[in-house]
C-alpha positions in Angstrom: 33.8 -20.0 -42.6 31.7 -22.1 -45.0 29.6 -19.9 -47.3 26.1 -21.0 -48.1 24.5 -20.7 -51.6 21.7 -18.2 -52.1 18.9 -20.7 -51.7 20.3 -22.0 -48.4 20.6 -18.5 -47.1 16.9 -17.8 -47.7 16.0 -21.0 -45.9 18.4 -20.2 -43.1 16.8 -16.8 -42.5 13.4 -18.4 -42.3 14.5 -21.0 -39.8 16.5 -18.8 -37.5 14.5 -15.7 -37.1 12.3 -17.1 -34.4 15.3 -18.1 -32.4 16.7 -14.6 -32.6 13.4 -13.1 -31.6 13.2 -15.3 -28.5 16.8 -14.4 -27.4 17.3 -12.0 -24.6 20.2 -9.5 -24.4 20.4 -10.3 -20.7 21.6 -13.8 -21.6 24.1 -12.7 -24.2 27.7 -11.9 -23.6 28.7 -8.4 -24.6 31.9 -9.6 -26.3 32.3 -13.0 -28.0 35.5 -14.0 -29.9 35.3 -17.5 -31.3 37.0 -19.2 -34.3 38.0 -15.8 -35.7 34.4 -14.6 -35.6 33.7 -11.7 -33.3 30.4 -10.3 -31.8 30.0 -7.1 -29.8 26.5 -7.0 -28.3 24.5 -4.4 -26.5 21.0 -4.4 -25.1 19.6 -3.9 -28.6 22.6 -3.9 -30.9 25.1 -6.3 -32.4 28.3 -5.6 -34.3 29.7 -8.7 -35.9 32.6 -9.4 -38.1 35.0 -12.2 -39.0 38.4 -13.1 -40.5 38.2 -14.4 -44.1 40.3 -17.6 -44.2 41.3 -17.1 -47.8 42.6 -13.5 -47.5 43.2 -12.8 -43.8 41.1 -9.7 -44.2 38.3 -8.6 -41.8 34.8 -8.6 -43.2 31.8 -7.1 -41.5 28.8 -9.3 -41.1 26.3 -7.1 -39.3 25.9 -3.8 -37.5 22.4 -3.2 -36.4 19.7 -4.8 -34.2 20.6 -7.6 -31.9 21.8 -10.7 -33.8 22.5 -14.1 -32.3 23.8 -16.0 -35.3 26.6 -15.8 -37.7 25.0 -17.7 -40.5 23.2 -14.9 -42.4 26.2 -14.1 -44.6 26.2 -13.0 -48.2 27.8 -15.6 -50.5 31.0 -14.9 -52.3 30.4 -14.6 -56.0 32.9 -14.4 -58.9 33.7 -10.8 -59.6 33.1 -9.4 -63.0 34.1 -6.0 -64.3 36.9 -3.8 -62.9 36.0 -4.1 -59.3 37.8 -6.9 -57.6 36.6 -9.2 -54.9 37.7 -6.7 -52.1 35.3 -4.1 -53.7 32.3 -6.5 -53.3 32.4 -7.2 -49.6 31.8 -5.2 -46.4 35.3 -4.6 -45.0 36.4 -3.5 -41.6 39.5 -1.4 -42.4 39.8 -1.1 -46.2 43.0 -0.3 -48.0 43.5 1.0 -51.6 45.3 -0.7 -54.4 44.1 -4.3 -54.3 40.8 -4.2 -56.1 38.7 -2.1 -53.8 38.0 1.1 -55.7 36.1 2.7 -52.8 37.5 5.3 -50.4 40.1 3.6 -48.2 40.3 3.9 -44.4 44.1 4.3 -44.5 46.9 4.8 -46.9 50.7 4.5 -46.2 53.6 5.6 -48.4 56.4 3.2 -48.0 60.0 4.0 -48.9 61.7 1.1 -50.6 63.9 0.7 -53.7 63.8 4.4 -54.4 60.1 4.3 -54.8 57.1 5.3 -52.6 54.6 2.4 -52.6 51.1 3.1 -51.5 49.9 -0.5 -51.5 49.1 -2.3 -48.2 48.0 -5.9 -47.5 47.0 -6.4 -44.0 46.4 -10.0 -42.7 44.9 -11.1 -39.4 47.6 -12.3 -36.9 45.9 -12.6 -33.5 43.5 -11.0 -31.1 43.0 -10.4 -27.4 40.2 -9.4 -25.1 40.6 -6.9 -22.3 38.1 -6.3 -19.5 37.4 -2.6 -19.2 39.0 -0.1 -21.5 42.5 1.2 -21.9 42.9 5.0 -22.3 44.5 6.4 -25.4 47.9 7.9 -25.0 47.7 11.7 -25.3 44.1 11.7 -26.7 40.7 12.2 -25.1 38.8 8.9 -24.9 35.9 7.1 -23.4 36.4 5.3 -20.2 34.7 2.5 -18.2 35.3 -0.3 -15.7 35.1 -4.0 -16.2 31.4 -4.7 -16.3 30.6 -1.5 -18.1 32.8 -2.1 -21.2 34.9 -4.8 -22.8 37.6 -4.3 -25.4 38.7 -6.5 -28.3 42.0 -5.8 -30.0 42.6 -7.4 -33.4 46.2 -7.5 -34.6 46.9 -7.2 -38.3 50.2 -7.2 -40.2 51.5 -6.5 -43.7 54.3 -9.0 -44.4 55.6 -6.9 -47.3 56.1 -3.6 -45.6 56.2 -4.6 -41.9 53.2 -2.3 -41.0 51.4 -3.5 -37.9 47.8 -2.3 -37.3 46.0 -2.9 -34.0 42.3 -2.3 -34.2 40.6 -1.6 -30.9 36.9 -2.3 -30.4 35.3 -1.3 -27.1 31.6 -2.2 -26.5 29.4 -0.4 -24.1 26.4 -2.7 -23.8 24.3 -0.2 -21.9 24.6 2.4 -24.7 24.5 0.0 -27.7 27.8 1.6 -28.6 31.0 0.4 -30.1 34.1 2.7 -29.9 36.8 2.3 -32.4 40.4 3.4 -32.6 43.5 2.2 -34.5 47.3 1.9 -33.7 49.5 1.9 -36.8 53.2 0.9 -36.1 56.2 1.0 -38.4 58.0 -2.3 -37.7 60.2 -2.0 -40.8 63.6 -0.4 -41.5 62.5 2.6 -43.6 60.6 5.7 -42.9 56.9 5.8 -43.9 54.3 8.5 -44.4 50.7 8.0 -43.2 48.6 9.9 -45.7 45.3 8.8 -44.2 44.3 7.0 -41.0 40.6 7.0 -40.3 39.4 6.1 -36.9 36.4 4.2 -38.2 35.2 2.7 -41.5 31.9 0.9 -41.7 30.2 -0.7 -44.7 26.4 -1.1 -44.6 24.7 -3.7 -46.8 22.9 -3.0 -50.0 20.0 -0.7 -49.3 18.9 2.9 -49.6 20.1 5.3 -46.8 20.0 8.9 -45.9 22.6 10.9 -44.1 22.1 13.5 -41.4 24.8 16.0 -40.4 25.2 19.5 -39.0 26.4 22.5 -41.0 26.7 26.2 -40.1 28.9 29.2 -39.6 29.5 31.7 -36.8 26.2 32.6 -35.0 24.2 29.9 -37.0 25.8 26.7 -35.8 24.3 23.2 -35.9 21.9 23.6 -38.8 20.5 20.1 -39.4 20.8 18.6 -42.9 19.1 15.4 -44.1 19.6 14.1 -47.6 19.6 10.9 -49.6 22.9 9.1 -50.2 23.5 8.9 -53.9 25.9 6.8 -55.8 29.4 8.2 -55.5 31.1 10.1 -52.7 29.5 12.7 -50.6 31.0 14.1 -47.4 32.1 17.0 -45.3 34.7 18.0 -42.8 36.9 20.8 -41.5 40.1 22.4 -42.7 40.0 25.1 -40.0 42.5 23.4 -37.8 39.6 22.9 -35.3 36.3 21.0 -35.6 34.8 24.4 -36.6 31.3 26.0 -37.0 31.1 24.8 -40.6 30.5 21.1 -39.9 30.5 19.0 -36.8 32.4 15.7 -36.4 29.1 13.8 -36.3 27.2 11.7 -38.8 24.0 9.8 -38.7 22.9 7.3 -41.3 19.2 6.4 -41.4 16.7 4.4 -43.4 14.5 6.7 -45.7 11.4 6.0 -43.5 13.2 6.6 -40.2 11.6 9.3 -38.1 12.5 10.9 -34.7 10.8 8.1 -32.9 11.0 5.0 -35.0 13.2 3.2 -37.6 16.9 2.3 -38.0 19.5 5.0 -37.1 23.3 4.7 -36.8 25.2 7.5 -35.1 28.9 8.2 -35.4 30.8 10.8 -33.3 34.5 11.5 -33.6 36.3 12.3 -30.4 38.5 14.9 -31.8 38.9 18.7 -31.8 41.0 19.2 -35.0 40.4 19.2 -38.7 38.5 16.1 -39.6 36.9 14.3 -42.6 33.7 12.4 -43.0 33.3 10.5 -46.3 30.1 8.7 -47.3 30.2 6.6 -50.4 27.6 4.5 -52.2 29.5 2.2 -54.4 28.6 0.6 -57.8 27.8 -2.6 -55.9 25.2 -0.7 -53.7 27.1 -0.8 -50.4 27.3 2.4 -48.3 30.6 3.1 -46.7 31.2 5.8 -44.0 34.7 6.7 -42.8 35.5 9.3 -40.1 38.9 10.5 -39.0 41.5 13.1 -39.4 41.4 15.2 -42.5 44.1 13.8 -44.9 44.7 17.3 -46.4 46.2 18.3 -43.0 47.9 15.1 -42.0 50.7 13.2 -43.9 52.2 12.0 -40.7 55.9 10.8 -40.7 56.3 7.4 -39.1 59.9 6.4 -38.4 60.9 2.7 -37.6 59.5 1.7 -34.3 57.0 4.6 -34.0 53.3 4.2 -33.5 50.5 6.5 -34.5 47.2 6.4 -32.7 44.0 7.6 -34.2 41.4 9.4 -32.2 38.4 7.3 -31.1 35.1 7.2 -33.0 31.9 6.2 -31.3 29.3 4.2 -33.2 25.8 3.6 -31.9 22.7 1.9 -33.3 19.0 2.5 -32.4 15.8 1.1 -33.8 13.9 3.9 -32.0 14.7 6.5 -34.7 16.9 9.6 -34.7 15.8 10.4 -31.1 16.8 7.0 -29.9 20.2 7.4 -31.5 20.7 10.8 -29.9 19.8 9.5 -26.4 22.4 6.7 -26.7 25.1 9.3 -27.5 23.9 11.6 -24.8 24.1 8.9 -22.1 27.4 7.6 -23.3 28.9 11.1 -23.2 27.6 11.9 -19.8 28.6 8.7 -18.2 31.7 7.5 -20.1 33.3 10.5 -22.0 33.0 13.6 -19.9 35.3 13.0 -17.0 34.6 16.2 -15.0 32.5 15.5 -11.9 30.0 18.1 -13.1 29.0 16.0 -16.1 25.6 15.2 -14.6 25.5 17.9 -11.8 23.0 20.8 -11.9 25.1 23.8 -12.5 24.6 27.2 -10.8 22.8 29.8 -12.9 25.3 32.4 -13.9 25.5 36.0 -15.2 28.2 36.7 -17.8 29.4 40.3 -18.2 30.1 40.3 -21.9 27.0 41.7 -23.5 26.3 43.8 -20.4 29.7 45.6 -20.2 31.9 44.5 -23.1 35.3 46.2 -22.5 33.9 49.3 -20.7 34.5 48.5 -17.0 36.7 48.9 -13.9 36.7 47.4 -10.5 33.8 49.6 -9.3 31.5 48.7 -12.3 32.4 45.0 -12.0 31.6 44.9 -8.3 28.3 46.7 -8.9 27.3 44.2 -11.6 28.2 41.3 -9.3 26.0 42.9 -6.5 23.1 43.0 -9.0 23.8 39.4 -9.9 23.6 38.3 -6.2 20.5 40.3 -5.6 18.7 38.3 -8.3 19.6 35.1 -6.5 22.0 34.0 -9.2 25.0 32.1 -7.8 27.8 32.6 -10.3 29.2 35.8 -11.7 31.5 35.6 -14.7 33.9 38.4 -15.7 34.5 38.2 -19.5 37.1 39.7 -21.7 39.1 42.8 -20.8 40.6 42.2 -17.3 44.3 41.8 -18.3 47.3 43.4 -20.1 49.4 46.3 -18.8 51.9 47.3 -21.5 49.0 46.7 -24.0 45.9 47.1 -21.8 43.0 45.0 -23.1 40.6 47.9 -23.8 39.6 46.4 -27.2 40.2 43.2 -29.1 43.4 44.4 -30.7 45.4 44.6 -27.5 47.0 42.5 -24.9 45.8 39.0 -25.8 48.5 36.6 -24.4 49.5 38.8 -21.5 47.7 37.1 -18.7 48.5 39.6 -16.0 45.7 41.6 -14.2 45.4 45.1 -15.6 46.6 47.4 -12.8 44.7 50.4 -14.0 41.4 48.6 -13.6 42.3 46.5 -10.6 45.0 48.3 -8.6 45.1 45.6 -6.0 44.8 42.7 -8.4 41.8 40.4 -8.7 42.1 38.8 -5.2 40.6 41.6 -3.0 37.7 42.2 -5.4 37.0 38.5 -5.8 37.0 38.1 -2.0 34.4 40.9 -1.8 32.2 39.3 -4.5 32.4 35.8 -3.1 31.1 37.1 0.3 27.9 38.4 -1.3 24.8 36.3 -0.5 22.9 35.0 -3.5 19.4 36.1 -3.0 17.6 34.6 0.0 19.7 31.4 -0.1 22.5 30.6 2.2 24.9 30.3 -0.8 27.6 32.8 -1.5 28.2 34.2 -5.0 30.9 32.4 -7.0 33.3 34.1 -9.4 34.4 33.0 -12.9 36.8 34.4 -15.4 37.2 34.4 -19.2 40.5 33.3 -20.9 41.6 32.9 -24.5 45.0 31.2 -23.8 45.7 29.7 -27.3 45.8 33.2 -29.0 47.9 36.3 -29.0 47.6 39.9 -30.4 50.5 41.3 -32.4 50.1 44.2 -30.0 51.1 42.3 -26.9 54.2 41.9 -24.7 54.2 38.1 -25.4 54.3 38.5 -29.2 57.0 41.2 -29.1 59.1 38.8 -27.0 58.3 35.5 -28.8 57.1 36.2 -32.4 58.4 32.6 -33.2 55.7 31.1 -30.9 52.9 31.6 -33.4 51.8 29.3 -36.2 53.6 30.5 -39.3 55.0 29.1 -42.6 58.6 30.4 -43.2 58.4 33.9 -44.7 54.8 33.8 -45.8 52.7 36.7 -44.4 51.0 35.8 -41.1 47.3 36.1 -41.5 45.7 38.1 -38.7 42.0 37.3 -37.9 40.1 39.2 -35.2 43.3 41.1 -34.7 45.1 37.9 -33.4 47.4 35.0 -34.3 47.4 31.4 -33.1 50.0 30.3 -30.6 51.7 27.1 -31.7 50.8 24.6 -29.0 52.8 21.9 -30.8 55.8 23.5 -29.1 56.4 22.3 -25.5 57.6 25.8 -24.4 54.2 27.2 -25.5 52.3 24.5 -23.7 54.2 25.3 -20.5 53.6 29.1 -21.0 49.8 28.5 -21.3 49.7 26.1 -18.3 51.6 28.4 -16.1 49.8 31.6 -17.2 46.4 30.2 -16.5 47.4 28.4 -13.3 49.0 31.6 -11.9 45.7 33.5 -12.3 43.6 30.7 -10.8 46.0 30.5 -7.8 45.6 34.2 -7.2 41.9 34.4 -6.4 38.9 32.3 -5.6 38.0 31.5 -9.1 35.5 28.6 -9.5 34.6 28.8 -13.2 36.7 29.3 -16.4 35.3 30.2 -19.8 38.0 29.0 -22.3 37.6 30.8 -25.6 39.1 30.5 -29.0 38.2 33.1 -31.7 39.9 32.1 -35.0 40.9 29.2 -37.1 44.4 28.1 -38.1 45.9 29.5 -41.4 49.7 29.1 -42.0 51.3 26.0 -40.6 54.8 24.8 -40.8 53.9 21.2 -41.9 50.9 19.4 -43.1 50.8 17.6 -39.8 51.3 20.6 -37.5 47.6 20.9 -36.8 47.5 17.4 -35.3 50.7 18.1 -33.3 48.9 21.2 -32.0 45.9 19.1 -30.9 48.2 16.8 -29.0 49.7 19.8 -27.3 46.3 21.3 -26.5 45.1 18.0 -25.0 48.2 18.0 -22.8 47.4 21.5 -21.6 43.8 20.8 -20.9 44.6 17.5 -19.1 47.1 19.2 -16.9 45.0 22.2 -15.9 41.7 20.3 -15.4 43.6 17.7 -13.3 45.3 20.4 -11.2 42.1 22.4 -10.7 39.4 19.7 -10.5 36.9 21.9 -8.6 36.9 24.6 -11.3 33.9 24.4 -13.6 35.3 24.6 -17.1 33.4 25.8 -20.2 34.7 25.5 -23.7 34.0 28.2 -26.3 35.2 29.0 -29.8 33.3 32.1 -31.0 30.4 30.1 -29.8 30.1 26.6 -31.1 33.3 26.5 -33.2 34.7 23.6 -31.0 31.6 22.0 -29.7 33.0 18.5 -30.1 33.5 15.3 -28.0 37.3 16.0 -27.6 36.7 19.2 -25.8 33.8 17.7 -23.7 36.2 15.0 -22.4 37.9 17.8 -20.4 35.2 20.5 -20.2 31.7 19.4 -19.1 30.0 22.1 -21.1 30.5 24.4 -24.1 29.0 27.7 -25.2 26.6 26.7 -27.9 26.6 29.9 -30.0 27.5 33.5 -29.7 24.0 34.1 -31.1 21.7 34.5 -28.1 18.6 35.3 -30.0 15.8 33.1 -28.7 14.3 32.2 -32.1 17.7 31.3 -33.7 18.7 29.4 -30.6 15.8 27.0 -30.9 17.3 25.6 -34.1 20.9 25.8 -32.9 20.1 23.9 -29.7 17.8 21.3 -31.4 20.6 20.7 -34.0 23.3 20.4 -31.3 21.2 17.9 -29.4 21.4 15.5 -32.4 24.9 14.6 -31.1 25.3 16.2 -27.7 23.4 16.2 -24.4 21.6 19.3 -23.2 23.6 19.1 -20.0 26.7 20.2 -22.0 25.0 23.3 -23.7 25.6 26.8 -22.4 22.4 28.9 -23.0 21.8 32.5 -21.8 19.1 35.1 -21.7 20.2 38.4 -23.3 18.5 41.8 -23.8 16.5 43.0 -26.8 16.9 44.1 -29.4 19.2 41.1 -29.6 22.9 42.1 -30.1 23.4 39.6 -33.0 20.0 39.2 -34.8 18.4 42.6 -33.8 15.2 40.8 -33.0 12.8 41.6 -30.2 11.3 38.7 -28.4 9.5 38.3 -25.0 11.6 37.7 -22.0 9.7 34.5 -21.2 10.4 33.1 -24.7 14.2 33.8 -24.4 14.2 32.3 -20.9 12.3 29.1 -21.9 14.7 28.5 -24.8 17.7 29.1 -22.5 16.3 26.7 -19.9 16.8 23.8 -22.4 20.6 24.2 -21.8 22.3 22.5 -19.0 24.3 25.7 -18.2 21.6 28.3 -17.9 22.3 32.0 -17.3 22.1 35.6 -18.3 24.2 37.5 -20.7 23.2 41.1 -19.8 23.3 43.9 -17.3 20.1 43.7 -15.2 19.9 47.5 -15.3 19.2 47.2 -19.1 15.9 45.3 -18.5 12.6 47.0 -18.6 10.5 47.3 -15.4 8.2 44.7 -16.7 11.0 42.3 -17.4 12.6 43.0 -14.0 9.4 42.0 -12.4 9.0 38.9 -14.5 12.6 37.6 -14.1 12.5 36.1 -10.5 9.7 33.7 -11.5 11.6 32.6 -14.6 14.8 32.0 -12.6 12.8 29.9 -10.1 11.4 27.9 -13.0 14.9 27.4 -14.4 15.9 25.9 -11.0 12.9 23.6 -11.1 13.4 22.1 -14.5 17.2 21.9 -14.4 17.5 18.3 -12.9 15.5 16.8 -15.7 17.3 18.8 -18.4 20.8 17.9 -17.1 20.2 14.3 -16.1 17.1 13.2 -18.0 16.4 11.8 -21.5 15.6 14.3 -24.2 12.8 13.8 -26.8 12.5 16.1 -29.7 8.7 16.1 -30.2 8.5 18.6 -33.1 11.5 20.0 -35.1 11.8 23.8 -35.7 12.6 23.3 -39.4 9.5 21.3 -39.9 6.9 22.7 -37.5 5.8 26.2 -36.5 5.4 24.7 -33.1 8.7 23.0 -32.1 8.7 21.1 -28.8 11.0 19.1 -26.7 10.7 17.2 -23.5 13.0 15.8 -20.8 12.1 12.8 -18.7 13.9 12.2 -15.5 15.9 9.0 -15.3 13.5 7.5 -12.6 10.5 8.6 -14.7 9.0 10.5 -11.8 9.0 13.9 -13.5 9.1 15.4 -16.9 9.2 18.9 -18.4 7.8 19.9 -21.8 9.1 23.0 -23.7 6.6 24.2 -26.3 7.0 27.1 -28.7 5.2 29.1 -31.4 7.7 30.6 -33.8 5.2 32.8 -35.8 1.7 33.9 -35.1 -1.2 32.2 -36.9 -4.5 34.0 -37.6 -7.9 32.4 -38.0 -6.8 28.8 -37.5 -9.5 26.7 -35.9 -7.4 23.6 -35.4 -5.0 23.4 -32.5 -2.2 20.9 -33.1 -2.0 17.9 -30.7 1.4 17.5 -29.2 2.1 13.8 -28.6 4.5 13.2 -25.7 7.1 10.4 -25.5 9.1 8.5 -22.9 6.3 8.2 -20.3 4.9 5.1 -18.5 1.7 4.3 -20.5 -0.1 2.8 -17.5 0.8 5.6 -15.0 -1.0 8.9 -14.4 0.7 12.2 -14.7 -0.4 15.6 -13.2 0.3 18.6 -15.4 1.5 21.7 -13.5 0.6 20.2 -10.2 -2.9 19.2 -11.5 -3.9 22.7 -12.5 -4.1 21.4 -16.1 -5.4 18.0 -15.3 -4.2 14.5 -14.7 -3.9 12.0 -17.5 -2.4 8.6 -18.2 0.8 8.3 -20.1 -1.0 6.4 -22.8 -3.3 9.3 -23.4 -0.5 11.9 -23.4 1.6 9.8 -25.8 -1.2 8.5 -28.2 -3.7 11.4 -28.1 -1.5 14.2 -27.0 -2.0 17.6 -25.3 -3.2 20.9 -26.8 -2.3 24.5 -26.0 -3.7 27.6 -27.7 -0.9 30.1 -28.1 -1.9 33.8 -28.2 -2.0 35.4 -31.7 1.5 36.7 -31.6 5.0 35.8 -32.7 7.4 34.0 -30.3 5.1 32.2 -27.9 6.3 29.7 -25.4 5.0 27.5 -22.6 6.6 25.1 -20.2 4.6 22.2 -18.7 5.7 20.3 -15.6 4.6 16.7 -15.4 4.7 14.5 -12.2 4.0 10.8 -12.0 1.2 10.0 -9.6 
C-alpha cells in the first residue's frame, strides 16, 4: 500500500469525511478482503487491517466507528531510539524480539541447535473467507449461520521455525462485534513450548484512554473500577485455575469523556473459564495495546511436531453510545450467539432454593413440607441444595461425602424418585402448572472424608509429594484425566435418570492449588468443557445454573453451556445492587440468578424491607427465594404474593429486553436501571434509595433512555400519568422516597 505524506493525509481526511458520513451500513458488505486489505463491518463499527508489503506483518488501520475508506493511514517514519519500526505501528498479533518492546501476543520457545530460541517472524501467506462460523474444537465458542456471521481466516508462517499461525476473525454485523481466535501449529521437526498465546491483541491509536474492569472477592463480586491508562503496563487476571471472584475476563476501554450513554467504548470478553490474563500497555509512542488470553504463568504448553493449539475466543465490540451501548451489544451477542441452551431468552420459572432455609438440617419429611410451602406460594420450581447424598460418609456438613453422588438412604429411604414424584404432582398456586424439582451438585470436588477419595486418592489435583491443600474441607478432582471425566458424567447422569429433575445447580467452591504441570489447569478446562458438553447435550430439557461460591465462575465459557449463573452468595439487597450492576457491564440480566432471602441477612447481617430485596432480585433473569417461608414475618407473608406477581410481570422485559443503567450505585444515592422490551411496547424502571436523606427540598430527576421520543407512554397503567418519550428522556421523572434507608420503586411503562 502506498503511504501518503502527512500533508496529504490531512487533505485526504477533509475530502473523504463527507463520503463516509453519507455511507450507509445497509449498503456495506460485512466482510471485505481485497488486495491484502481487510474490512469487517457492522451496523456502526468497522475493524480494518492490512498486510504490510515490506514485512508481511499485519497492521491494524482502524477499530471503531463505521469507516468506508482505507486511506486514512499513519505514514511510516524513520525510527529513532531503541524502539524499532515494529514498535511504532499498530500490530495485529505482535511477537517479541524484533524491535517491538511492548507486551507480545504470543511467545514460542523453539528447540534447535541445543538452544531454545524465543524469536518468531510471522509472514502473511494467504487468507480465506468462510460463510457462517466454524466451531472451536473442544472449546466453547460463539455460533451463527451464514447471513448472521462471516469468518476471515488469515494464514501466517514463520519460515525459520516452521510455525504456522491461523488467525480467525468472525464478524457479527448485528452486534458490531468481531470474535477472534488463533490456531498455532508446529510444522517443524522439533518440539516447541508455547509460553504465551493470547486470543486477542489490539492496538489503539495515539490518544488518552481509560480502562473499566471488575474486581472483587467472595460475596463482593463485580465491583466496577474505572481508571486512567498511564504509560507502562497495567493489567489483571486470575491464577485461581478458574476465572475467579477476583477479576472477570472482561475489559472495557473508553475515552475519558465517555459516559453511560455517549462516547466511544470498546468491550472485550474472553470466552474462557480458566486462569486468564489481561494486559493493557501504553507505550512510549503513545499507542495503547490490550491483550486478553490464557495466563502465561499457568500455561507453557508443549507442542510436538504436527500438533495444533487453539486459543479460546475473545469477543470485541465497539459502541459510540457509551458504556451502556457497549454492554447491550455484549448482552445481545451472548443471548443470541453464545448461550446455546434454549432457555437463553426464555422467562424462567420463579424458584425457591432450600439452602438458607434448611442448610444441612433436613430429611424427606422436611423437604416435602418446604416443597408444599413453595407450591402454595405459586412458585413453580423447588430446588434441594447441598446435603442429599453420601452413605459411608453422609453429607451432614461440608466436610463429608462430597464426591459420593448416591442418595443418602437415612434421609431418603426409598431414594429421590418417590419423593420427587410427590413434589412434582403439587399444583403451583392457582395455576395449572405442577411444581418442578431441582437439585444441587458439586461434581468437580471431593472431600478427603469420602468413599471416592479413599478409593481414588490419585484422582485429585496434586504435585508429587507436596502437601495437598484442603480448602472448604475439599480437594479438586483432576478433570484433565479421562477417567475422572467419565466418573463425573456417569455420576450426574445416573442421578438425573433416577427422578424427574428439571433443574441443576452446578457448584464449585474452591480454586486450584497444586497442579502436576504448568499447563494442567488448561487441560482441566478442556476436560470440564467435554463434561459440560456431554451432559447438557444428553439432558437438553434440564435448566442448568452455574455457581462457584457465587460469582467465582461467572464467565462466557460457562454461559455457553449454562444459560444462567448464581451471581453471588451475598443475597443482601443493598450489596446486590452493586454486584448486579457491575455484572451487567459484561453479562445480560437474563443470565443472573438473584434471590430474596430473610433478614437479618445471613451474609451481611443487614435488615432491609422485603420489597427492597424483591425489587433488586427482580433485576435478575432467574428470580427466586432463598429462604423458608415459615421464617417470614406475618407482614412479609402478606406482602409476598403481590411481589411475586410483579416479578412475573416484569420478567419478559428483564430477560429479553435492552438494559439501560440510568444511575450507578457507586455514583448516586439513587441508582436506577430500566429494561425496554425488544419491540419497544413496554419498559420497566427499577429505582432505589440507598440511604435516607433528611431536609432535602430538591427531588432528583431520573432521565429515562431507550424510548421512542414521539410516542406516549402510560406509567403504571396511567395511574401516574402519560407522557411522551421525549419528555421522559429529556426532562425525566421524579419520585419522592420516604425518609428511610433502602427505598425502592418499580415503574411499568406501556407504549400507547
